[in-house]
C-alpha positions in Angstrom: 126.6 110.4 46.8 130.0 110.9 45.2 131.4 107.9 47.0 128.4 105.7 46.1 128.8 106.7 42.4 132.5 106.2 42.3 132.4 102.7 43.9 129.0 101.7 42.5 127.4 101.3 45.9 123.7 101.0 45.8 121.6 103.2 48.1 119.6 100.9 50.5 116.4 101.9 52.2 115.6 100.2 55.4 112.3 98.4 55.3 109.9 97.7 58.1 107.9 94.5 58.5 104.2 95.2 59.3 101.8 92.8 60.8 98.4 92.9 62.4 98.3 93.1 66.2 95.8 91.4 68.4 92.8 93.4 69.6 93.4 94.8 73.1 90.7 94.2 75.7 88.3 97.1 76.5 89.9 99.5 79.0 93.4 98.4 78.3 94.8 101.3 76.2 94.3 104.8 75.0 96.3 107.0 72.7 96.9 110.7 73.2 98.0 113.1 70.6 98.1 116.9 70.1 97.6 118.9 67.0 96.9 122.4 65.6 94.8 123.7 62.9 94.1 126.9 61.1 90.4 127.9 60.9 88.4 130.8 59.8 86.2 132.5 62.4 82.7 134.0 61.7 84.5 137.2 60.4 86.4 135.0 57.9 89.6 135.8 59.8 92.2 133.0 60.1 92.8 131.8 63.7 94.9 128.9 65.0 93.4 126.3 67.4 95.2 123.6 69.3 93.6 120.3 70.2 94.1 117.4 72.5 92.8 114.0 71.5 92.4 110.7 73.4 91.3 107.6 71.6 90.4 104.3 73.2 92.3 101.6 71.3 89.6 98.9 71.3 86.4 100.9 70.7 88.0 103.8 68.9 85.8 106.1 71.0 87.3 109.6 70.9 87.5 112.7 73.1 88.7 116.0 71.6 89.4 119.2 73.5 90.1 122.5 71.6 92.1 125.4 73.0 92.8 128.9 71.8 96.3 128.7 73.3 99.0 126.0 73.0 98.8 123.2 75.6 101.1 123.3 78.6 101.7 120.5 81.1 99.0 121.8 83.3 96.4 122.3 80.6 97.2 118.8 79.2 96.7 117.3 82.7 93.3 119.1 82.8 92.5 117.7 79.4 93.3 114.2 80.7 90.9 114.7 83.6 88.1 115.8 81.3 88.7 112.9 79.0 88.6 110.4 81.9 85.3 112.0 83.1 83.9 111.8 79.5 84.9 108.1 79.3 83.9 107.5 82.9 87.1 105.7 83.7 90.8 105.4 83.1 92.6 103.0 80.9 95.4 100.8 82.2 98.0 102.3 79.8 98.3 105.4 77.6 100.4 105.8 74.5 102.0 109.2 73.7 104.1 110.7 71.0 107.3 112.2 72.5 105.9 115.7 73.1 107.4 118.7 74.8 104.2 119.1 76.8 105.2 116.0 78.9 108.9 115.6 78.3 111.5 118.0 79.5 114.5 116.2 78.0 115.9 113.0 76.8 119.1 111.7 78.3 120.7 109.0 76.2 117.3 107.3 75.6 116.0 108.0 79.1 112.9 110.2 78.8 112.6 112.9 81.5 109.0 114.0 82.3 108.1 117.5 83.2 107.7 117.9 87.0 103.9 118.6 86.7 103.3 115.5 84.6 105.5 113.3 86.7 103.6 114.3 89.8 100.3 113.8 88.0 101.3 110.3 86.9 102.2 109.3 90.5 98.6 110.0 91.5 97.3 107.5 88.9 97.8 103.9 88.1 98.1 104.0 84.3 101.3 103.0 82.6 103.0 105.4 80.2 104.3 104.5 76.8 106.2 107.0 74.6 106.8 106.4 70.9 110.1 107.3 69.3 110.4 111.0 68.4 109.2 112.0 65.0 108.3 108.4 64.1 104.5 107.8 64.2 105.1 104.2 62.8 106.8 103.3 66.1 103.5 102.9 68.0 104.3 99.3 68.4 107.9 99.9 69.5 107.3 101.8 72.8 109.4 103.2 75.5 107.9 102.2 78.8 107.9 104.6 81.7 
């Protein structure tokens, strides 16, 4: 800030261009996300719940699975199976946030999947897309696995 004030340098904010994207065909894509929420139980005591969501991109049809414990790679794989059973099918591609449930590390831009999730993905034909870390606006700018 001191250098900007001394030399009268304006602070620039990068801008993003937004545009509508074409509708994807049915069965093409789903988006997966995780979350947590604090609730009150019947005794009015606060409890934390975790949830897994899968949303079909075209129809916006949703599947949500709640858990009393944080998701692991194995419980997330089980959640995928339950969602596919609920939808009665598997989409061609799935978009994810960069989440530690599926990613063990990032090596100079290369995303390293957890062993369990990598093995699971080998058994299925869907393509994986991971958005940039901590950037929900990057759903259109995806890392392809």
